[in-house]
C-alpha positions as a Python dict, from the first residue, in 0.01 Angstrom:
ca = {
    (1, 'T'): (0, 0, 0),
    (2, 'T'): (219, -289, 103),
    (3, 'L'): (262, -396, -260),
    (4, 'Q'): (441, -71, -340),
    (5, 'T'): (729, -190, -120),
    (6, 'F'): (786, -492, -348),
    (7, 'P'): (987, -389, -656),
    (8, 'E'): (921, -734, -809),
    (9, 'V'): (551, -649, -851),
    (10, 'V'): (509, -487, -1192),
    (11, 'G'): (129, -508, -1195),
    (12, 'A'): (-148, -559, -940),
    (13, 'Y'): (-513, -607, -1038),
    (14, 'R'): (-839, -662, -847),
    (15, 'M'): (-1041, -910, -1050),
    (16, 'T'): (-1391, -1043, -1104),
    (17, 'G'): (-1454, -1416, -1119),
    (18, 'A'): (-1269, -1694, -943),
    (19, 'L'): (-959, -1490, -853),
    (20, 'D'): (-974, -1186, -624),
    (21, 'Y'): (-636, -1042, -719),
    (22, 'V'): (-370, -1105, -982),
    (23, 'L'): (-10, -992, -940),
    (24, 'R'): (240, -969, -1224),
    (25, 'V'): (579, -1034, -1070),
    (26, 'R'): (919, -1028, -1238),
    (27, 'V'): (1191, -1233, -1072),
    (28, 'A'): (1510, -1394, -1197),
    (29, 'D'): (1425, -1755, -1116),
    (30, 'V'): (1224, -1989, -893),
    (31, 'P'): (1440, -1930, -583),
    (32, 'A'): (1383, -1555, -626),
    (33, 'Y'): (1008, -1621, -653),
    (34, 'D'): (1021, -1830, -337),
    (35, 'A'): (1193, -1544, -151),
    (36, 'F'): (932, -1299, -284),
    (37, 'Y'): (649, -1536, -184),
    (38, 'K'): (784, -1569, 170),
    (39, 'R'): (820, -1191, 212),
    (40, 'L'): (473, -1129, 68),
    (41, 'T'): (294, -1384, 286),
    (42, 'S'): (473, -1258, 596),
    (43, 'Q'): (317, -914, 538),
    (44, 'I'): (-20, -993, 378),
    (45, 'S'): (-267, -1251, 507),
    (46, 'V'): (-393, -1474, 225),
    (47, 'S'): (-606, -1789, 226),
    (48, 'D'): (-503, -1929, -113),
    (49, 'I'): (-224, -1854, -360),
    (50, 'S'): (-183, -1995, -707),
    (51, 'A'): (122, -1929, -924),
    (52, 'S'): (192, -1972, -1293),
    (53, 'F'): (529, -1916, -1457),
    (54, 'V'): (605, -1780, -1803),
    (55, 'M'): (794, -2035, -2010),
    (56, 'E'): (853, -1806, -2308),
    (57, 'E'): (772, -1440, -2364),
    (58, 'I'): (596, -1406, -2700),
    (59, 'K'): (493, -1041, -2673),
    (60, 'D'): (491, -791, -2388),
    (61, 'T'): (401, -431, -2456),
    (62, 'T'): (204, -144, -2311),
    (63, 'A'): (179, 41, -2642),
    (64, 'V'): (-173, 114, -2761),
    (65, 'P'): (-228, 159, -3135),
    (66, 'L'): (-393, 494, -3198),
}
């Protein structure tokens, strides 16, 4: 898919509810996000985009307790 060509995308999810898709994107700063946004929207047609930014990482893991 097109998203596989974007190394900034670390997660992509098709959702239920109000949002159709959620992307987890890692970039260095807001200008880097803006560059990512411009590249993404030049390749994928979207009608509405909403963005939220992490202010502080409290916990981020993929480990599952067994």
